[in-house]
C-alpha angles and dihedrals in degrees: 000000000000115000113245120193124195127180126184130177123188114193124182147163124215126206134190111256097200148336136235105273105247132159116282118235092263093046090048093050091047092049096048092044091052099042107017132094125244093269093053093046089051091056094058117114131213100233131097109220125171097204095189091057089049094060102040130074140173106281121221130199138180121187116186128184130183121186132184120192135175139097141277106212102305096346114098113199143178124198121190134188125189139184127183129182119182132175111193129223089252108079118252093021114123141159131195121184130180122179148159133207132196127192124186121182112176126167117220140179093041089314093304090115118054119188125197111184123178130182128178130181128179140164122214123197112195131189106194119208118222102264090200088075091070096063092036091055089057096050104031117113108265092205091069128085126239095239123043098209095243135076099250113119091005093305094291121131110253135170109251135193127233092270091057095253122122114279103257093211098047127092116254126244104276095215090048091051090056099041097043100051124076110189113170133169138182122205125191112194132182124187118186131176136170127187121192118197113187118187103201118240094220096047114025093190091060118084127184119204135196119184121184129173145164134196114196124181125178118185133185131174149161137220122205127181118170119242090242094061114110092220092068102013098123093054095044098252130291131281108167139148131201140187136195136179126197128188132187117182127181134183123180131175124181144148132225126199122187124181138167121218099197094176091068097027091246140129133182137194121201126189129178132167156130133249135186127190128183128189128188137173127188138173128183118234115259131189120245106240137183125219093271090056095251115148109244092176124008119232115279126202123314116260121238133161134163142170138182137206123201123188140184116191146170135188134189125194117188124186122190118192091330086282107083122045128182126186123186126179135180126184134171117203127192121197126194088212089079132059121264089258094058101022099107128067128187115214120185129178138178132189134186128196130187119195094211094178089067091063117102094236090062096047093084093059097093095186091057114089101166139000127174130172118209130195123182143176130174150141124232130187131221127202102151099128131148095246127068095196108036095140102056136060109264138162132229130202113260123237124267089256092062101054126137123233119229111175107315096335131086117219132196118248128216117233126198118244125218117255142179114218090195099052112135146168120311108229132201122195112201132196120191136181117183143171125203116197144175132185135192097014089324091298083134113038139153147117140256121208134183119191144176124194123192114193120194132185092024112205113226144138111250135179116255131184111283114257097024098098108006090271145051093230124058134184107221146129104284108177147286139299141182132220121193126177152125136240129201121194119187131178129184127193102205097175129019119165138121096281106026140040129177123181133175128190141170147163136211124199128186121189137180121199127194137170109230102179140017120191100191107057116130094223143336092278093056106113093211145274115322111226139152105080114210137201112261132056122016121298096347117162130187104191138061137198108221133169111255095023136087119272117272095015112182113253109202148142115263106245121230116221134204122238090265090057097253118133116252111230114248095357117123136162112274096228098187096035096233093130093245129098108218138130089292086073095058112116137192106258115237095241134049139203095260112087119235092221138027121200132193132179136174138178128193126188132182129180119175102303097349126095130182137168150153141201128208132184135177145180125213135191099024128124134211130204107227100220091169091065096038092055101034105026097087137077093243087074091065091083107260108209096338096111098253141067127236130191129245135214117259089250085085088072088060098046105022086208111175095194133030118276097192098166098048116121086221086089095055105095137183108259105188113143147167116216127194095213098186143345125192144178126191142179128205109209092190119212114354137167098053090333091290104107130058112216129192131168128196129183118199138180118201124199086012100166142358124194115195142130092223112121097213130085096271131003092211100090124162111227095009097265114109115203092140120139096167117093122223105240128232111230128206114195140183117198124196122191125189125186120192 
């Protein structure tokens, strides 16, 4: 029942690690002067502005937690208080969070009934920076100054048309986008959970469980842009509010029975139960207003969506002589996201383990500490899709640009969405063979696994012919794929004594991915499903799903190069020799987004009161399509005759492309990397201040170093298409922990 008090404060600064490589002001002026027309040259300014440096800052963060734990008679408790203040690396972005947690864990009915009750409440105040400033800082003319010297448009330099209004095609001043937008939100969130564990009086080995929880979040916010801001000048600014409520409810009941059969050196553990989870999100309709209070767009229809997941499950664990272990599970899941005909999925699994080191014939191998063979098979289901109602006809509110005029008032229209009445669970059948081992008192230990995963009825959004299902994109089951691979994990305890420990560990994973079936091809000559939409042009894609190839294979033209190694604009290999370059000459690039190998490594060291460590990871063999360079690395991006100038990436100096070459394999780059994720050092001062307070300090650096030949901001790109302008920060932290 003693009161324990713990206080921790984690304070950090975050810094930008790099910027998109664009032309400097001098490079930009030289390029436009050499290649531009008289109008473009006349638009050049005399300043030198690094717009990316103008919008970023050193971020700061403080995260503070106070906890009190103890007991009142037979009621153990833990009370926590937290406060976080964070200023992001993008100027004007800020977060403040305050919260409290309470945990009560009494034991009742002569300790037959155990209760674990948790409640957490927190309030988050967000100030969202205008994300449009990130892209604008990359493309805005570096020869212009931040401020124009007059009061028009808030005093910020902006590109204007002949009538004095902002040029509708030009990018906006990045600093003005940040300073002239106030986007704030407040979120109140409550998370509550209670778990009841009843050990029956009549059968002590039988426990009955009830678990109930709720997660409630209510958000409200406002967006204000002054009428003088160029970004919203023609509409008279912005003065809007919004609200949203989210709910997540869960109820689970299950039993567990454990029993030892000593006569036959056996034990078993049986679990069976039921769970139900329900999610919902709703937002009331709000009008779109300007600063004067005029309605730009009347309120549409309120937003509401929900889905539920119901499950029945059972599991049996059997242990014979601490040598042979069998686990069998069976669960049936029902998802409201599928029709009644396809709603339920049955997912069995079975696993066997043999502790070989417990056998007599292994006892004489002194170097062997542990050896276990594992075999596994199972089926899992997947229903995490973006739509809650993909199997029924439903209607969505049209955009503000597709309203219908009745009298003097514009009204929203409802448009039908595409749907697949036969959509069903995606299933993955997995096979696994593994070996866990330890040598020399487990000083060396690790595991080796081989696996194969066969996924059927893949859920994906695919393009379909316009007019066939109310849409040109449809969520459906598209086919099958296989993943095969192996993973090796190895740990080594180099030093282990009373004053010093030193441990190293790492893992290597190799994986091969292949599409084995596609259900939706038009005919046998169809090369596959075009996916991977990119920035630039209209409807351009850079990837394809094809049978016999990895997922998201790049689908490109093969670039032709000059003798000096530079790409020749518009010249590609004529694959079929017909003298014409057209989509028939697109090929599957020999390299895909998924790496061939994943690597992880860690090291931990302690000596007396000192601790230190690091973690490293890497990916090898993957490729990334540099969409930043393909869309911005050409002179066409400068602005032509549109009345403004826009910057380019420095890749233009390598290619001198005058027009975009979106589908060239020149932009598909190797993206192997090694990342030093974090490195830390700490010191435990022990008991201080009259031996009453425990004090420990830890310094940590996150995202400390990246080694890669990739030319973009970051080689770690989800999906393999890099259109990222936002740098991943490097964070330096100092953590203080006090125990009273």
